[in-house]
Structure formats: structure tokens, C-alpha cells
N, C-alpha and C positions, 0 to 999 in steps of 0.2 A: 500511619496512618497521613494522606497525603495533607498534609502544609495550608495550600489553598483551595481547600473545600471548604466550602463555607455551608451552613444549613441553614436553613429558613422556616420556620412555622406559620402559616398564615390563619389564625382563626375568625372567618366570616359571618354577621352573623345581618339581621332584619334591620340593624343601629347602627352599629360600626364593624370596622376591622381593626384589629391587630394585626402585624407581624412582630415577630424575633426573630432574631437576628445569633445564629451560634459560629465558634466556633469547630473544628472536628470535635475536639475533646471534650465538647458541649459548654464551656463556656459564651455565657451572653453577653455578644459584642454589643446590639442595640439594638431599641425598639422602637416602632412607631404606632399610625392607629390614623386611620382616615374614614371616611362615610362606611355603609351600608354595605354588606358585599352580598346579597340574599341571590343566585345567581339568577333562580325562578321569575325575578321581577325586572331581570335585565342584565343580560352578559356583559353592557358596555359599561354600564354603569360600575358593574360589580368589580370588573377586571381592571377600572380605573384608580379603583378603592385597593383596591392588594398593591396595585404599581406604586399608590401612592404612599401607603405604608408602610411596605419594602423601601423606597427610597430615601423615607426619613430614616427608617435603621439602620440605611447604608450609612446613609449622610452620621447619622450620631456616632459610627462605628469609624468614618473616615474610611469608608471605603466604595465609595459611590461609582469608580470603575469597574466592580469585580460583580457584575451580575452574572457573569457569565461561567462565574465558581460556585455557584448556587444548585447547592438539592435541594426541593420545598417541596413541601406539602402545603397543599392550599384547602384548608379544609373550612368548605364555606356551606352555608346555610343553601336548601334546594337542590344539592345537591348527588340527592337520594335518586331523585326523580332520573331514571335511561336515557329521558330523551336532554334533560338538560345538562345531563353529565358527561353525555357523548358529546355535544354541544362544547363543554370548559374543558375537554378532551382533546381537542383540535384548534382551543384557540392559541394568539400565537402569543409564547414568552420569553423571554430573553435567557431563560435558566439553563443551567446546562442537563436538568430534569428535571421534572415536576410529576410530585402526585397528586390525583384529586380527588378529593374523599369528601364525606358531610362531616359539615360542626359538630357534630352529635356522636357520632365516630370518634373524631380528635379528643371528643370531653368521656367519652368513658373509657379511651387507652390513658389518659392523663388523672381521672376517677379515680386508678384501681392499678396507675404504674404499670400495665398491660397485662394483669391480671382480669379473672372471668369477673366478672360485675356487669353492672345495669347503669344507667343516666337520664335521669329526667330533665331536660331542659327546661328552666322555666324563664323565658325571656320576653321578647317582641310577641315570639309564637311560642310552642309547646311540642315537645318530638320526648319521645322513648326511645331507648336503645339501649342494646346489651351485647355482651360478646358471653359465649360459653364455649368452650373448647372450640373446634375449627369453624362454629356457627355466629355469624349475627343473625341479632330480632331488632325488628322499629315498629312500633308503635306511635299512632298518630304523627302529627307533621304537615298533613298532607295540605296544608296552607290556610290563613284568614283567604278570605272570611267563612270558609267550609270545615276550616280542623281550627288547631292549634288552640283548641278550648283552654280559657284558665293563664293564658297569655299576657302580656302588656297587652297587646291590641284587642282581643278578645275584650280584656279588659274593662279597654274606651270604648270600645263600641254601644258595651251593657251599659255602664252608665252615662252614654249620651241618647240611647234610647230610654232611657228612664227620667232623662232630663225633657223631653220631649214629654213623655208621660205629663212629666210635673206641672210644662206650659200647658197642655188640656188640661190639663186639672181634672187627670184623671188616679192623681197619687197624691200625695202628700208634699211637701216640700220637704228639705232636711238641710242642713249647712252643702253638705257635695252635691247636690241638686244645684244649689244655689253661687256656689262655688265654677260648677260649667257651665251654667248660663252664662253668669257677668263675662266669660268668654265672647260669648257669642251675642253678647248686649240682649239678652233674653226674646233673642228673636226666631224664632222656629224657623222660617226663611233661609237663616245667614246658617244655619245649621244643614240645611239641605242642599246651598250653594257650594257650601265647605264640602261635603259627604264625595260630591259628584267629582273634584278634583283630589280626593285626600287618598295618603297612599296606606298600607300597614303601617310603617312609623308615625306617620301623625297621627293614629288613632292612638298606638303604643305611648303618646307625651300627655294622656291623661290618665295611666294607669298611678302614679306617684299621686293625682289629686285623690284617687281610691283611696292609695294604702296610706297619705296624711291625715284623711276625716277617720277612717277608722281606727285610729290612735285616741279619737275625739269620742270612741261609741255612736259614731253614725250608724242610723239600722236600713243604709240604702248602702253603705260602704263596709261593714262589717256583712251585713248579706250579700253582699259581689264576692268577699274575699272567702266566705265560706262553700257559694259555688263553686271558686275558682279552687279550690285546695281539693273538693269532692273528683273534678275532673282530674286534676292532678293524683290521686289518692287510684283514680283507674286505670289512670297509666303503673303504676309503679305495681295493683296488681297484676294488672296483665304480664309484667317483666319477672314477677313470681310466679305466676301460673308457668314460665317455658324454665324454674327450675332455678332462678337467678337466687342468691342470698343473700346478698348487699346492693343494693341500689343508691347514688348519689343523685343529689341533688346542683346543679349547674343553670347557668345565667343569671342575669342583673335582676327577677324576683325572685330568687329561691331560696333569700332568707325572710322572708316578708312574705313568703306562702308558707312555708315550710312549718311555723308557731298554727297553723290552722287545718293539719294535716290528720288524719286519725293516727290512734294506737296501732292499726294495724299497718299504715303507711313505716312510723314511724322506727318499730319494731323491724324491720329490712333497712332502712337510713343506717349509711354512714357517710363520716366526713372525707368527703373529698383529697384524695392526697393530693392531687393541682390540678391545674385547670385544663379547658382545652388549648390551652396557646401549647404550654409544656407538651402536653400530646401530642400536635401535629408537629413536635420539632422529633418529637418519639419516633413519628413515621418518617418522618422525613432518612432521620438515621437508620429507619428499618430500610425504606428504599435505599438509600446508598450502600449498604450494607448487600441488598439484593444485586445491587450492577455491580460490585465487588470496591466500591470504589475507598471503603474503609473495612476494617477489620472487624 
């Protein structure tokens, strides 16, 4: 193996970007994190987050001058869209070699250790991904607000919608709705002003309100989590229809949603072997092998 070769895995989602730097033997040398890296929402912002997270990993490893020794896998939300992917692949980067793929692909590789299987990411957004033989399958994840049902941004949007209903007097108040209303000083106009400039991740900041109040049996919170779980059930079922025999959940909201899923989904669920960051490092290793840089 090339002793100077470094493997970099990057997992970039709608909330944050994480980077892990490894030696060619797989030893973890450093890690770093930065802001969101969903390339559908902006290449420059996303790659700035990639660079920041990478620099922090290199600094932790004491290898700040070694960017050109890196074989990277950049697993980024939004990279499944052909136009976004093509633009990302042309983006100037300092690495020796870089593979750009979707965060769902890396999550699937990490969850099943490179074996066949599926994954449903439940984070700021949602998407289903599966690998079966030489084929890959994708379900959902087309982007908030027209897709990504069941994710953090969707939950945030739905609870804000119901807060407006309560402010209108159309539905009864609950603890959850009062908590969200307080964030806007009970002013529906403030909600509209906020909405006009809110990004996907801003909607996602209200998902923890739903989860917290569901633990108190708030009726609206419980209803929203049941609805979210129904959307995740549909993704799991579709992956199963492709012949996938095991599905892992990934993402920051996965644990909160899992308990609400159907028996049919639980029959397919397995614990992930590792996360998307591990999968990205493994894809970087595969890239290095394909270039005959390591054995």
C-alpha cells in the first residue's frame, strides 16, 4: 500500500457535513464537522462545508499540508440528481482523486458492510436506497417541500401548519402547538415572514418539538409521528418490493421514528453495521483500488 495515501469519507446532509480521514490501512486519523452540504441547495455552500470539515479532520491528524494525498468519497445529499452530480463532479477540489455520490449510497454501503440490502435515511429529509447485485434502487428523496415526507423538515412544516390552524381557531390548542406558537410570539404574520426566507434545515429545527411532546402523549405530536412513520413504511415496503431482504434505518430521526413503524416494516429492519461515514470511507477505498493505488 502507498504509505502517503489518505482515505477521506465525507457524509454531507441537509443539517451537517462530517468528514473522516483514514490512513491507507484504515486507521482513523482525524474527524471534522461543518454545516449542511446538500448540493441541491447550493454547490458553493456545500463544498465550503466539505472543505471546512476536511480541514478540521486534517488538523486533528496533524496533516494540514496533505490534501493532495487524499482519495476522497464525497457522499452528499442531492448528488442523485444528474445535473447536480455533473456540476459537483466538475467542482475544483484539491484532492488527488474524488468520487462524488449520494449520502444514501454511502449509508447503504455502511449499513450492510458492502453486502446487498437497503437503507432508509430519516434526517432533515428522507430517501430509500438499496443495492441488490449490480443494481441500485432509489425511492423518494426528491427534495422538500415536494418530497422527503416523514423527515425533519416535513415534520416542522406540518407542525407549523397546525399552529396556524390553532391560531385561526380551526383546531384545539395542545402543548406542542403552544410551544411552537411561542417561538413566533403567537403572531401568524411572524410565521409568514419567517417562512418567506426559511431554508429546509430551518423547518427541521421544529422536529425536536414534535418528538419531545410525543413523549408527553401530545395528541398532535403523536398524530404527526404516526403520519411520518406511514411515509417511512411506504419507503421500506417499496425497497422490499425490489427483492431487498433487509433494510436499515439511518439519520438523526431514525431512532425516534422506528418505534412508530408497522410490523411489516419491523420484519425487514436490521440494525446498521455502520454509518454513512464508514460507507464513504469504504467507497474511497474502492476508488483507490480501482485506480490501482492500493491493493
